[in-house]
C-alpha positions as a printed NumPy array, in Angstrom:
array([[ 14.272,  -2.071,  20.422],
       [ 14.819,  -4.556,  17.662],
       [ 15.74 ,  -3.509,  14.017],
       [ 12.45 ,  -4.741,  12.468],
       [ 10.356,  -2.702,  14.935],
       [ 12.382,   0.504,  14.456],
       [ 12.081,   0.18 ,  10.604],
       [  8.39 ,  -0.74 ,  10.776],
       [  9.   ,  -4.219,   8.995],
       [  7.269,  -6.253,  11.692],
       [  3.582,  -5.796,  11.561],
       [  3.383,  -5.664,  15.4  ],
       [  0.074,  -7.636,  15.336],
       [ -0.114, -10.52 ,  17.841],
       [ -3.151, -12.779,  17.297],
       [ -2.267, -15.982,  18.869],
       [ -5.397, -18.411,  19.118],
       [ -7.715, -15.606,  18.284],
       [ -5.938, -12.818,  20.133],
       [ -5.075, -12.289,  23.824],
       [ -6.764, -14.244,  26.504],
       [ -9.521, -11.579,  26.619],
       [-10.034, -11.94 ,  22.921],
       [ -8.504,  -8.552,  22.138],
       [ -6.021,  -8.374,  19.19 ],
       [ -2.801,  -6.782,  20.344],
       [ -1.032,  -4.32 ,  17.962],
       [  2.524,  -3.404,  19.17 ],
       [  3.593,  -0.245,  17.487],
       [  6.12 ,   0.925,  20.185],
       [  9.096,   2.586,  18.611],
       [  7.44 ,   3.457,  15.331],
       [  6.199,   6.914,  14.193],
       [  3.223,   8.441,  12.44 ],
       [  1.652,   6.976,  10.426],
       [  2.76 ,   3.453,  11.237],
       [  0.801,   2.87 ,  14.48 ],
       [ -2.629,   3.74 ,  13.129],
       [ -1.901,   1.942,   9.825],
       [ -1.026,  -1.235,  11.955],
       [ -4.325,  -0.787,  13.84 ],
       [ -6.399,  -0.394,  10.647],
       [ -4.662,  -3.407,   9.177],
       [ -5.384,  -5.492,  12.271],
       [ -9.133,  -4.703,  12.242],
       [ -9.533,  -4.826,   8.486],
       [-10.135,  -8.533,   8.244],
       [-12.24 ,  -8.785,  11.482],
       [-15.825,  -8.655,  11.917],
       [-17.629,  -5.576,  13.339],
       [-17.413,  -5.528,  17.085],
       [-13.672,  -7.015,  17.058],
       [-11.477,  -5.17 ,  19.64 ],
       [ -7.814,  -4.255,  19.341],
       [ -5.362,  -2.953,  21.862],
       [ -2.649,  -0.633,  20.371],
       [  0.544,   0.093,  22.106],
       [  2.516,   3.104,  20.868],
       [  5.019,   5.519,  21.985],
       [  4.633,   8.208,  19.305],
       [  2.622,  11.103,  20.8  ],
       [  1.017,  11.685,  17.513],
       [ -0.786,   8.332,  17.884],
       [ -3.389,   9.926,  20.034],
       [ -4.695,  12.311,  17.325],
       [ -4.207,   9.724,  14.648],
       [ -6.362,   7.071,  16.508],
       [ -8.978,   9.712,  17.381],
       [ -9.098,  10.719,  13.599],
       [ -9.318,   7.094,  12.552],
       [-12.28 ,   6.463,  14.876],
       [-14.089,   9.681,  13.997],
       [-13.817,   8.631,  10.304],
       [-15.874,   5.628,  11.214],
       [-13.41 ,   2.935,  11.288],
       [-13.734,   2.224,  15.024],
       [-15.047,   3.373,  18.268],
       [-12.412,   4.503,  20.854],
       [-13.23 ,   2.569,  24.134],
       [-10.211,   3.823,  26.054],
       [ -6.968,   5.774,  25.886],
       [ -4.233,   5.795,  28.504],
       [ -1.043,   7.76 ,  28.55 ],
       [  1.5  ,   7.036,  31.221],
       [  4.063,   9.466,  29.877],
       [  6.002,   6.748,  28.149],
       [  3.313,   4.455,  26.58 ],
       [  0.106,   5.209,  24.985],
       [ -2.402,   2.327,  25.097],
       [ -5.676,   2.571,  23.096],
       [ -8.576,   0.081,  22.968],
       [-10.843,   0.292,  20.024],
       [-13.745,  -1.675,  18.679],
       [-14.411,  -2.128,  14.915],
       [-17.451,  -0.439,  13.735],
       [-20.035,  -1.938,  11.311],
       [-19.129,   0.602,   8.614],
       [-16.359,   3.004,   7.536],
       [-12.667,   2.891,   7.049],
       [-12.02 ,  -0.43 ,   8.892],
       [-14.459,  -2.359,   6.549]])
C-alpha cells in the first residue's frame, strides 16, 4: 500500500473521461479506516447530478455500516454490497435530495 493511501492523502477518486467505462465513478478507499471511505464516497458524489453512480472499494469492515447509514440519511441509494472476506465493494446511486446534494 502506498504512503498517500495509508495516510488518506490521496482522495482515491478515479474519474477519467467521466468515470469508468460503464460511467461509474470509482472510489478507492482500500487501506483507509473509518470515516475516510464514506467521506470519499460522499465527496465523489457531491458535485455530480442525481442518478450518478459510484463504486466504493474498501477494506475497513466498518465501511458497511457507514455506507448503509449514509444511504439511509438520503445521500444515496445502495444498489449492491459485496464482501469477499478481504474487499468490500459497494455500488451506490446519488439521490435527488439529502446528504449528497
